[in-house]
C-alpha positions as CSV (number, residue, x, y, z in Angstrom):
1,X,0.0,0.0,0.0
2,X,2.8,2.4,0.9
3,X,4.5,1.6,-2.4
4,X,1.3,2.3,-4.3
5,X,0.9,5.7,-2.5
6,X,4.5,6.6,-3.2
7,X,4.1,5.7,-6.9
8,X,1.0,7.9,-7.1
9,X,2.8,10.9,-5.6
10,X,5.7,10.4,-7.9
11,X,3.3,10.6,-10.9
12,X,1.1,13.5,-9.6
13,X,3.9,15.9,-8.6
14,X,5.5,16.2,-12.0
15,X,2.1,16.6,-13.6
16,X,1.2,19.5,-11.2
17,X,4.6,21.1,-11.7
18,X,4.3,20.9,-15.4
19,X,0.8,22.3,-15.4
20,X,1.8,25.2,-13.2
21,X,4.8,26.0,-15.4
22,X,2.7,25.8,-18.6
23,X,0.2,28.2,-17.1
24,X,2.9,30.7,-16.2
25,X,4.8,30.4,-19.5
26,X,1.8,30.4,-21.9
27,X,0.7,33.9,-22.8
28,X,-2.9,34.8,-22.0
29,X,-5.3,35.1,-24.9
30,X,-5.5,38.8,-25.8
31,X,-8.8,40.4,-24.8
32,X,-9.2,41.5,-28.4
33,X,-9.3,37.9,-29.5
34,X,-11.9,37.0,-27.0
35,X,-14.2,39.9,-27.8
36,X,-13.3,42.6,-30.2
37,X,-13.8,46.1,-28.7
38,X,-15.5,48.9,-30.7
39,X,-13.2,51.5,-32.3
40,X,-12.5,54.6,-30.3
41,X,-14.8,57.5,-30.9
42,X,-12.7,60.2,-32.7
43,X,-14.6,63.0,-31.1
44,X,-15.3,61.4,-27.7
45,X,-18.8,61.2,-26.2
46,X,-21.5,62.6,-28.5
47,X,-24.4,61.7,-26.2
48,X,-25.3,65.3,-25.3
49,X,-25.5,66.3,-29.0
50,X,-27.5,63.1,-29.9
51,X,-30.0,63.9,-27.1
52,X,-30.6,67.5,-28.3
53,X,-30.9,66.3,-31.9
54,X,-33.5,63.8,-30.8
55,X,-35.4,66.6,-29.2
56,X,-35.3,68.5,-32.4
57,X,-36.5,65.5,-34.4
58,X,-39.4,65.0,-32.0
59,X,-40.5,68.6,-32.2
60,X,-40.2,68.6,-36.0
61,X,-42.2,65.4,-36.4
62,X,-45.0,67.1,-34.4
63,X,-44.7,70.2,-36.6
64,X,-43.6,72.2,-33.6
65,X,-41.1,74.2,-35.6
66,X,-40.8,76.9,-32.9
67,X,-39.5,74.5,-30.4
68,X,-37.4,72.7,-33.0
69,X,-35.7,76.0,-33.9
70,X,-35.1,76.7,-30.2
71,X,-33.6,73.3,-29.5
72,X,-31.4,73.3,-32.6
73,X,-30.1,76.7,-31.5
74,X,-29.1,74.9,-28.2
75,X,-27.3,72.4,-30.3
76,X,-25.5,75.1,-32.3
77,X,-24.4,76.8,-29.1
78,X,-23.2,73.6,-27.5
79,X,-21.3,72.5,-30.6
80,X,-19.6,75.9,-31.0
81,X,-18.5,75.9,-27.4
82,X,-16.7,72.6,-28.1
83,X,-15.6,73.4,-31.6
84,X,-11.9,74.2,-30.9
85,X,-11.3,71.0,-28.9
86,X,-13.2,68.8,-31.3
87,X,-11.3,70.2,-34.3
88,X,-8.0,69.4,-32.6
89,X,-9.2,65.9,-31.7
90,X,-10.1,65.1,-35.4
91,X,-10.5,67.8,-37.9
92,X,-12.1,65.6,-40.5
93,X,-14.6,64.0,-38.2
94,X,-15.5,67.4,-36.7
95,X,-16.0,68.7,-40.2
96,X,-18.4,65.9,-41.1
97,X,-20.6,66.6,-38.1
98,X,-20.3,70.4,-38.5
99,X,-21.5,70.2,-42.1
100,X,-24.5,68.0,-41.0
101,X,-25.4,70.6,-38.3
102,X,-25.2,73.4,-40.8
103,X,-27.5,71.6,-43.2
104,X,-30.0,70.9,-40.5
105,X,-29.9,74.6,-39.3
106,X,-30.5,75.8,-42.9
107,X,-33.4,73.4,-43.4
108,X,-35.1,74.4,-40.1
109,X,-34.4,78.1,-40.3
110,X,-35.5,78.7,-43.8
111,X,-38.6,81.0,-44.2
112,X,-40.8,78.0,-45.2
113,X,-39.3,74.8,-43.8
114,X,-39.9,71.6,-45.8
115,X,-40.8,68.9,-43.3
116,X,-39.3,66.2,-45.6
117,X,-36.0,68.1,-45.9
118,X,-35.9,68.9,-42.2
119,X,-36.4,65.2,-41.3
120,X,-33.8,64.1,-43.8
121,X,-31.1,66.5,-42.6
122,X,-31.7,65.6,-39.0
123,X,-31.5,61.9,-39.8
124,X,-28.1,62.5,-41.6
125,X,-27.0,64.5,-38.5
126,X,-27.8,61.6,-36.2
127,X,-25.8,59.3,-38.5
128,X,-22.8,61.6,-38.4
129,X,-23.0,61.9,-34.7
130,X,-23.0,58.1,-34.5
131,X,-20.1,57.7,-37.0
132,X,-18.3,61.0,-37.4
133,X,-15.5,59.4,-39.5
134,X,-18.0,57.9,-42.0
135,X,-17.9,58.8,-45.7
136,X,-17.9,62.5,-46.4
137,X,-21.1,63.7,-48.1
138,X,-19.5,66.7,-49.7
139,X,-18.9,66.0,-53.4
140,X,-15.9,68.2,-54.1
141,X,-13.6,66.1,-56.1
142,X,-11.0,66.3,-53.3
143,X,-9.7,69.7,-54.4
144,X,-8.7,72.5,-52.1
145,X,-10.1,75.9,-53.1
146,X,-8.2,79.2,-52.8
147,X,-9.4,82.8,-53.1
148,X,-6.7,85.4,-54.1
149,X,-4.1,82.7,-53.3
150,X,-5.5,82.1,-49.7
151,X,-6.9,78.6,-48.9
152,X,-10.5,78.8,-47.9
153,X,-11.2,75.0,-47.8
154,X,-9.6,71.9,-46.4
155,X,-8.0,69.3,-48.7
156,X,-11.4,67.8,-49.5
157,X,-12.9,71.1,-50.7
158,X,-15.0,71.7,-47.6
159,X,-15.2,75.3,-46.4
160,X,-12.9,76.1,-43.4
161,X,-14.7,77.2,-40.2
162,X,-15.2,81.0,-40.6
163,X,-14.0,81.5,-37.1
164,X,-10.6,80.0,-38.2
165,X,-10.5,82.4,-41.2
166,X,-11.4,85.3,-39.0
167,X,-8.5,84.5,-36.6
168,X,-6.2,84.4,-39.7
169,X,-7.6,87.7,-40.8
170,X,-7.1,89.4,-37.5
171,X,-3.6,88.0,-37.1
172,X,-2.7,89.3,-40.6
173,X,-4.1,92.7,-39.7
174,X,-2.1,92.9,-36.5
175,X,1.2,92.1,-38.4
176,X,0.4,94.0,-41.6
177,X,1.3,97.6,-42.6
178,X,-1.8,98.4,-44.6
179,X,-1.6,101.1,-47.2
180,X,-3.9,104.0,-46.4
181,X,-5.8,103.5,-49.7
182,X,-6.7,99.9,-48.6
183,X,-7.8,100.6,-45.1
184,X,-11.5,101.2,-45.9
185,X,-11.6,98.1,-48.1
186,X,-10.1,95.9,-45.4
187,X,-12.6,97.2,-42.9
188,X,-15.5,96.5,-45.3
189,X,-14.3,92.9,-45.9
190,X,-14.0,92.3,-42.2
191,X,-17.5,93.5,-41.6
192,X,-19.0,91.5,-44.5
193,X,-17.1,88.4,-43.5
194,X,-18.2,88.7,-39.9
195,X,-21.8,89.2,-41.0
196,X,-21.8,86.0,-43.1
197,X,-20.0,84.1,-40.3
198,X,-22.7,85.1,-37.9
199,X,-25.2,83.8,-40.4
200,X,-23.4,80.4,-40.6
201,X,-22.4,81.0,-44.2
202,X,-18.8,79.8,-44.0
203,X,-18.2,79.8,-47.7
204,X,-19.0,83.5,-48.3
205,X,-17.4,84.5,-45.0
206,X,-14.2,82.7,-45.9
207,X,-14.2,84.4,-49.3
208,X,-14.4,87.9,-47.7
209,X,-11.7,87.1,-45.2
210,X,-9.4,85.6,-47.8
211,X,-9.7,88.7,-50.0
212,X,-8.8,90.9,-46.9
213,X,-5.8,88.8,-46.1
214,X,-4.6,88.9,-49.6
215,X,-5.1,92.7,-49.7
216,X,-3.1,93.1,-46.5
217,X,-0.3,91.0,-48.0
218,X,0.2,93.5,-50.9
């Protein structure tokens, strides 16, 4: 009996030692292999913007355009407050959402809103909020546009944020020695650009600011 127990021990001990060593030496299965994690959101948590957009959709579907306009203004304000940080996080993703917001704003704020267009632009906005890095809806042929030699769009042909162009304009004005004959023209271009920027018309605002920057460079 004693010999049997001794034989059993001699068999079990090497097996246990081998199993322990194998467990230590064998790398653990990466978590990604067990369950793939979703890709990181390029702009972070969009939940607050999604919630406001849902409110706008609800009001629009009930033909309550007054409340829809009020809530989309809340969205515009919240988005603008985060604009600088979001652009720095991912300029392309930010541009996709910003464009969708601009389209929704235009559809809702027009003199006679078209319910179908309002609903469509809001649906696209929700898609962009869910997937900011998705395909760009702007059909520009991937060409950057310049005005008087000043770039007014990104590499995909999408208008730069007018706030960015205004910063460039003001920086140029601070550093420039403007000819007396050009001062009034520069003032006018700044006023016009600012007016179009306040109206969310980036394209026209950028055009005015670019003209001013070019004039100050002469």
